[in-house]
N, C-alpha and C positions, 0 to 999 in steps of 0.2 A: 133764838133763831135769828140767824144773820141774814141781812139784806145784801144781795149781791148785785152788782152791775154786769150786764151782758150785751153783746152785739150780736146780732143775728148775721150768721153767714149767707143766708139765702137772700135776705132784702135789706140789710144793712142798718136796720132799727136798732136803736140802742135803748134799753129798758133796764129796770130794777124789778127784782123778785126776790120774795121772801122765802126762804128755802128751809122746807121742814123735812130732814132726812136727805134723800138723795137729790142731788142737782140734775139727774137724768131726765126727771119728770117736767122739768121747766121748759115751757114753750115761749116763742116770740108773741107778744101781745097783739102784733101787728098782722102777722102771715100765718101763726100757728107752728112755724118750724121749729124742731128741737135740736137744728144744728146752729149752735152757738159758740161763742168765744167770751170766757171770762174777763172782765176788765179790771184793770187796777183803779181802786177809786180813792179819791182824797177824802179827806175828814177835816171837819172845822172844829174849832173851840172857841168859847167866848174868853175874851181877855186879849192882852197885848203881848202875850209869851209869858216864858218861865218866869216866875218872881212878881208878876204884876199884882197878885192879891196880896202879898207881904207889901209891897210899895203903897198900894192903896191904903192898907191899914195904916202904915207908917204916916202917910199924908193927912189922913184924917184924925189921926191922934185917938182913934177908937180903942188901942189896947189889944187888937185881935192881931197879934203878931208884930206889932210895930213897939218900938221901944218908948216913942213919945218924944224923942230927943231928935232935933234937926240939925 
């Protein structure tokens, strides 16, 4: 069940909704309108980017993906 971000076309309120099935039933939680626009949402991840787990393992000499050589 995905969570989508919407902007209400009636009052301008931005909100998130857990969508089970059709998005037609999603209403603005502020004014109750069903007239909405689905927004592009950003996502975040933990870490410093691609490869950070391997770099961390190599730096700590834990043997989890790192060679242990510097």
